C-alpha positions in Angstrom: 85.2 99.0 79.7 83.1 100.9 82.2 85.1 104.1 84.1 85.3 103.9 88.0 86.2 107.4 88.4 86.1 110.7 86.4 88.2 114.0 87.1 91.2 115.9 85.8 94.8 115.8 85.8 96.2 119.0 87.4 99.6 119.6 85.7 100.7 123.1 86.9 98.1 125.1 85.1 97.0 122.8 82.9 94.1 120.9 83.3 93.3 117.5 81.7 90.0 116.0 81.8 90.3 112.1 82.4 88.2 108.7 82.9 89.7 106.2 85.1 89.4 102.4 84.2 90.3 99.3 86.0 93.7 98.2 84.0 93.8 94.2 85.2 91.3 91.5 86.2 92.3 88.2 87.8 90.9 85.1 85.7 90.4 83.0 89.0 87.9 80.6 89.8 84.8 81.9 91.7 83.9 79.3 93.9 80.6 79.3 96.2 79.6 77.5 99.4 77.0 75.1 98.8 75.3 72.0 100.6 77.0 68.9 99.9 73.8 67.0 99.3 72.0 69.1 97.0 74.1 71.8 95.7 72.2 74.6 97.0 73.9 78.1 97.9 74.7 78.8 101.3 73.1 82.2 102.7 74.3 84.5 105.5 71.9 86.1 107.5 72.8 90.0 109.3 72.4 89.6 113.0 73.5 92.0 115.2 75.4 90.7 118.3 73.7 93.2 121.0 69.5 92.3 120.4 70.2 89.3 118.0 67.9 90.6 115.7 68.5 90.3 111.7 69.4 93.9 110.3 68.5 95.3 106.8 71.0 96.5 105.0 69.9 100.0 105.0 70.1 100.2 108.6 74.0 99.0 108.7 76.8 101.7 108.7 80.4 101.8 109.6 81.7 101.3 113.2 85.4 102.0 114.5 86.0 100.1 118.0 88.5 102.0 119.9 91.2 100.7 122.2 88.7 100.5 125.0 86.5 98.8 123.3 84.1 101.8 122.7 82.6 102.0 119.1 82.4 104.9 117.1 79.6 105.0 114.7 80.0 106.7 111.4 77.4 107.4 109.2 77.4 108.5 105.3 77.5 112.4 106.4 80.7 112.1 108.4 82.9 110.8 105.6 81.5 113.7 103.7 82.9 116.1 106.3 86.5 114.6 106.1 88.7 117.6 106.2 90.7 116.8 102.9 90.1 117.3 99.5 87.7 115.0 97.8 87.4 116.9 94.6 87.6 114.8 91.5 91.4 116.0 90.9 94.9 114.2 89.9 97.4 116.8 91.3 100.6 116.2 90.1 103.1 116.7 93.1 106.7 116.2 91.5 108.3 114.0 89.0 110.7 111.5 89.8 112.9 109.0 88.0 111.7 105.3 87.3 114.5 103.8 89.1 113.6 105.6 92.3 110.6 103.8 93.0 110.5 100.9 94.7 107.5 98.1 93.3 106.5 97.1 96.9 104.5 100.4 96.8 102.6 99.6 93.9 98.8 98.8 94.6 96.2 98.6 91.7 96.6 99.5 88.2 94.1 102.0 86.2 94.2 103.1 82.4 93.1 106.9 81.7 91.5 108.1 79.0 91.0 111.6 78.3 87.9 113.5 77.6 87.4 114.5 74.0 88.5 118.4 74.5 91.5 117.0 76.7 93.2 115.0 74.1 96.3 117.5 73.1 97.2 118.4 76.6 96.9 114.9 77.5 99.2 113.5 74.8 101.5 116.1 75.7 101.9 114.9 79.4 101.9 111.5 78.2 104.9 112.2 75.2 106.7 114.4 78.1 106.8 111.5 80.3 108.0 109.1 77.6 111.1 111.3 76.8 111.9 112.4 80.2 111.9 108.8 81.5 110.1 110.0 84.6 107.3 109.0 86.7 104.5 111.5 87.9 103.8 111.6 91.7 100.4 112.4 92.2 97.7 112.3 94.8 94.3 111.5 94.4 91.0 110.7 96.2 88.9 107.6 95.2 86.0 106.5 97.6 86.9 109.3 99.7 90.3 107.6 100.4 93.0 109.8 99.7 96.2 107.8 98.3 99.4 108.6 96.8 99.9 107.5 92.8 102.3 107.3 90.3 101.5 108.5 86.4 103.3 106.9 83.5 103.0 106.2 80.0 102.4 102.8 78.3 101.3 101.8 74.9 100.1 105.4 74.1 98.2 105.6 77.2 98.8 107.2 80.6 98.8 104.8 83.2 98.0 105.3 86.9 99.3 103.1 89.8 97.8 103.6 93.3 100.5 103.0 96.1 100.7 102.2 99.8 101.7 104.7 102.5 105.3 104.3 103.6 103.9 103.2 107.0 101.5 100.8 105.4 104.5 98.8 104.0 106.1 96.2 106.7 109.7 96.0 107.6 111.4 92.5 107.7 112.3 91.4 111.1 114.1 88.4 110.7 116.5 86.6 112.8 119.5 86.1 110.3 119.5 89.7 109.2 121.6 90.2 112.8 124.2 87.6 111.9 127.0 87.8 109.6 126.7 84.8 106.8 129.8 84.2 104.9 129.5 83.8 100.9 132.6 82.4 99.3 134.3 84.3 96.4 134.1 81.0 94.4 129.9 80.4 95.2 129.3 84.2 94.4 131.3 83.7 91.1 129.4 80.2 90.2 126.0 82.0 91.3 126.8 84.9 88.9 127.2 82.1 86.1 124.1 80.5 87.1 122.2 83.9 86.6 123.9 84.7 83.1 123.0 81.3 82.1 119.6 81.6 82.8 119.2 85.5 81.5 116.5 86.2 78.9 114.4 89.2 78.1 111.0 89.1 80.1 107.6 88.2 78.0 104.8 87.5 79.8 103.4 85.4 77.1 106.1 82.9 77.6 104.6 81.6 81.0 102.1 79.4 81.3 99.3 79.5 84.3 99.5 75.9 85.2 97.1 76.3 88.0 94.1 77.5 86.0 94.9 74.8 83.1 94.7 72.2 85.9 91.9 73.5 87.7 89.6 73.9 84.3 90.5 69.9 83.7 89.3 69.1 87.1 86.0 70.8 86.7 85.2 69.7 83.2 86.0 66.1 84.2 83.6 66.8 87.4 80.6 68.2 85.2 80.9 65.4 82.7 81.2 62.4 85.2 84.3 61.6 83.6 87.1 60.3 85.6 89.6 63.1 87.0 93.3 63.6 85.9 95.9 62.1 87.7 98.4 64.4 89.5 101.9 64.1 87.8 104.3 62.1 89.9 107.0 63.9 92.0 110.5 62.5 91.0 112.3 62.0 94.4 115.3 64.1 95.1 119.0 63.3 94.4 121.8 62.9 96.6 122.7 65.2 99.3 125.4 67.4 97.7 127.4 70.6 98.7 126.2 74.1 97.9 129.2 74.4 95.5 128.5 71.1 93.5 125.0 72.1 93.4 125.7 75.5 91.5 127.9 73.8 89.1 125.4 71.3 88.1 122.7 74.0 88.1 124.8 76.1 85.6 125.4 72.7 83.3 121.8 71.9 83.6 120.6 75.7 82.9 123.2 75.5 79.5 121.9 72.3 78.3 118.2 73.4 78.5 119.1 76.4 75.8 121.4 74.7 73.8 124.4 76.1 75.5 123.5 79.4 74.9 124.0 82.0 77.8 120.8 84.1 77.0 117.7 83.5 74.8 114.6 85.4 74.2 112.6 82.6 76.1 113.3 82.1 79.8 113.9 78.6 81.0 111.1 76.8 82.7 110.8 77.6 86.6 112.7 75.5 88.6 111.5 73.6 91.7 113.5 74.6 95.0 116.2 72.4 96.2 115.4 70.1 99.0 117.4 70.0 101.9 118.5 67.0 104.0 118.2 66.7 107.8 121.8 68.2 107.3 120.8 71.5 106.1 122.7 70.9 102.4 121.1 71.2 99.6 119.8 68.1 97.5 119.8 68.0 93.9 116.4 69.1 92.1 115.1 67.2 89.4 115.2 68.6 85.8 112.0 70.1 84.4 111.1 70.5 80.8 111.2 74.3 79.5 107.6 75.8 80.1 105.7 76.2 76.7 104.6 79.4 75.4 100.9 80.2 76.5 
C-alpha cells in the first residue's frame, strides 16, 4: 500500500508519528465511453465558454460562483493562505462511547501505521481504546480541507474514519412523519418474532456480490463471442394478503429456511420486498434460496 498522508497524532503531550493509508477499495467495473463502430475511446477537450479556446491544464484554476453570478478565482497561493491549521497533525479532542456515534456521519476509512520510533505510544493508545471501548474524536486536515474524524482500534491497528459535519447531513422531510400511523400490538409481536427468526451473527463473507458475478459473466461472454447468460425468471407475486397474514407466513418461511432454528451463524438470503396490489396491501413475496458464502 502507498501512504496518502504523513503526520502525527497529538495525544495530550504525547506525539505519535503515523502514516495514513486508504483502508478500502471498490471492486467495480470501470467502463469507458467508446465509439460503437470501432471501439475508440471518446476524449473531451477543455474549452473556455467565454473565448471558445481550448485551455491547457496548467492554465486552469478553481472558481466559485457567487449568488449574483460573479466568479471568484482562487489560485494555489490563496489556498495556502487559508486561516486554518494545515500542519500534519491529528489532534485528539475527546473520547466518546462507541454507541454515541451515528454511522451516518462516517465518510471514508484509513489505516494508520506508526513510524518506527512511535510504535510504543501507538500500541499504548490502541490498547487504551480497546480496553475503554471509547472512540477518539480528532481533527485532521487532508488536501487543505479540515475534517472531523474518529480513531478506533481494529485488528491490532488504529483506523481513522473521516466524518461529515452536522450541516452536511440532510434531515428527512417526508409527509408521513407528520401523521400518526397505528401499529397493532399483535402485528408488532409478530414482526418481533420475524426479527428473532432471522437473527444471526454478521459476517460479510456470508454474502455474495451478485451484480459483480453477473457482470463478469456478461463481459466474458461478449469477449469470447459466446451466447449471453439469460436473466433469471422472476416469479409472479402471490395472492393479495393482509399485513398480519404476510407477517405470519414470513415467520414460517424464515423458520423453515433455518431448519426451525430461531438463530444461526449464517444469515438467511436477502428477501425481495413484498409487492403491493392496487389496494395498497402487501402481496406475498416468492421464497428464495439461502445465499451461498462468498
